[in-house]
N, C-alpha and C positions, 0 to 999 in steps of 0.2 A: 610453731607451725611453719614459719618462714625458714627457720633453720632446717627443719625436716625436708622442705622442698629443695633447699640449697644442697643438702646432703644427697638427695635423690638425683638431681640433675648433675651434681658434681661427680657422681659415679657413673655417668653415662645414661641416666634415666631419661626417657623421652615420652612425648605424648603424641597421639595420632587422632585422625578424624573418627576412628571407630571406638575411641576410648570414652568411658564415662568416669568423670572425676567427681567425688562428693566432698563437700567442705562444710565442716561444722566447728565453730570455735568462738571464743569470746567470753564464755561463762566464767572460766578461771580468772580472767582479769577482774571480774566483778567480785567473785568470792574472796580473792586475795587482798582486795582493797576496801571492802565494806567497813571493816573496823576502823581503818584510818579515816575514811570519809565520815563516819559517825562521830569521830573525835574532833573533826575539823569545825570551823565556824560556819562553813557553807557546804553541808554534805552533798546536796544535789549537784552543785557546781563542780565539786571535787569528782563525783562519779561521772559527770558528763565529760570531763576531760579524759578520764580513763576510758570510757566507752567510745569516745570519738577516735582515740588512738587505736583501740581494739578493732573497730569497724574498718578503719583505714588499713590495718594490717591484713584483715581478711580480704578486703578488696584488692590489695596489692598482690596477694597470693592468687586470687582468681584471675587478675589481669595477666600475671606471669604465666599461669597455666594455659590461659586462652592464647596468649602470644606464642606459646611453645607448640600450639597446634591441637589442643584437646577439642574434640568434636562437641561434647556435651558436658556441662558443669552444673551440678545440682548443689545449690548453696542453701543451707538451712539457717533461718534466723534463730534467735534464742527463745526458749519456751517461757511461759509465765512462771517465774521462780517461786512466787508465793504459794503455788500449788504443791510444791515438793515437801517431803517430810522435814527437810532441814528448816524451812521457814514456817512450817505448821507447829513445830515444837515450841515449848515455852521459851527456850533459850534463843531461838531464831526468829520468833514471831515479831519482836520489835523492829527488826531490820527488813521485814517482808515488803513494806511499802517502798523503801529505798531501793531494794533489789529489783522490784518490778519496774520502777521508774528508770533504773539504769538499763535494764533489758529493753525497755521501750525506746530509750534514746539510741541504744546500740542498733536496734532494728530499723528505726527511721533513718538514721544516718547511713546504715549499710544499704538500704534500698536506694537512696539517692545516689550513692557512689556506684552501685552495681548497674543502675540505669545508664550512667555515663560510660561505664566499662563495656556494657553490652553494645552500645552504639558504636564504640571505638573498635570493637572486636567482632565484626560481622561473620567471621569464620567459625565462631563458636556459638553454640546454643546455650545461653546462661539462664538457668531457671531458679527462681527463689521459692523455697518451700516454707510456708508460714506455720512454724511450730507453735508460735505464740497463740494463734487462734485455735488450734486443735486442742490445746490443753483444757479449755473450758468445756469443750464437747465431751472429751473423755471423762472429765471429773463429774459432769452432770449425767452421763449415761454409761457407767462402767460395765454394766451387764451386757450392753450391746457390743462391747469389745471383748467380752469373755472374762472380765475381771470382777472380783468381789471386793477388792481392796485397792483404792487409788489414793489413800491418804497416809498409810503407814509404810515403813520399809520392811522388806522381808528379812534382811540380814541385820541383826542387832549389834553386831560387833563381836559376838561370841557364838551365835547360833544362827542357822538359816531356818526360815519358816517351813512348815510341813508341805505347803503347796505353792511353790514359787510362781507357777504359771497363772495363779489367780491374783497375784499382786502386780501392780504396774511398776512400782519402785523396788529396786533391789536394796539400795542404800539410801543415804540422805537425798541424793539428787539424780542418780543414774537409774534408768529403767532396767527391769528384768529382761531375760531373753524374750519372754512373751511381749513385754512392752516394746522392745526393739522390733519385733515382728509386726506389731501394729503400725509403728512408724514406717517400716519398710513398705507396707501396703500403701500407706499414704504417699510415700516417695514414688512408688510405681505409677500412681495416678497422676502425680505432678509431671512425671517424665513423659507420659503419653498425652496428657490433656492440659497441663499447666494449671494455673490457679483456678480458672473457670471450671475446668473439669473436676478438680478436687472439691469445689463447693457443691457441684451437682451431685457428686458421690455422697457427700455428707447428708445432703437433703434427701436423697433417694434411699440410701442404705448406710446408716451410721456406722455399722460394723465393718464396712467395706466388702461384705460378702456380695457376690453377684454384681460387682461394681460395673462390669462391662454392660450388662443388661440395663442397669439403672441409668448409666450415661447415655446409652443408645436411645432409651425412652425419653430422656430429658431433652435431647436435641439431635437432629439429623447430622449436625456438624460433628458429633462425636461418634458417628456410626462406624468408623473404620480407623484402623491404626496405619499410619504411613511413616516410613522412615524419614527422619529429618535429613535434609541435604544441605551442603555447604551454601551459605549465603541466605538461608531462610531467616526472616526476622524473628 
């Protein structure tokens, strides 16, 4: 991701106050090192080293984008990996606990680093979207999100399921188009109302339908949408 940013800016790419930049990364660092961690004498310590580096890389990217003038940066943490088909499968289940612990360490260290970056970059509105928390809600209430299957993958490696939009996962770890749309609706709530607004939306209407009415009813503080301006906390 840092190389991608370098390639973009190296070719003249710029960021402005009207730009929205989204950042999501770190899971591949976990996927690619779980086997090595499992074979080590201290698997959790091994993974913590990996995820500390990964969260630093994401924070470095956010800091660079903010420093280059991006007005709004939406940063997603990592979801609960044990909910994915990869770690529900017989082959992946033994590593589910370590995967979740690694994601948890990534998320906590990323939050600490982003808080410092946000304070140092008052010209950018940096928002953290909590994917880890939303995973349990979707898993417990699939029908409220329009899904009938949140445990299996739609694509088996040779064929695609008959109704992809009813599945949350397309492959072992990635959402379907419908899954991405659900996440996009969550992202919209975070952009307008940040973490408090997203919680109110979940409480008032789990499926994110009529989210504006639910948020308005929850608090007068959420009654209108105002443009973010430079220098807002």
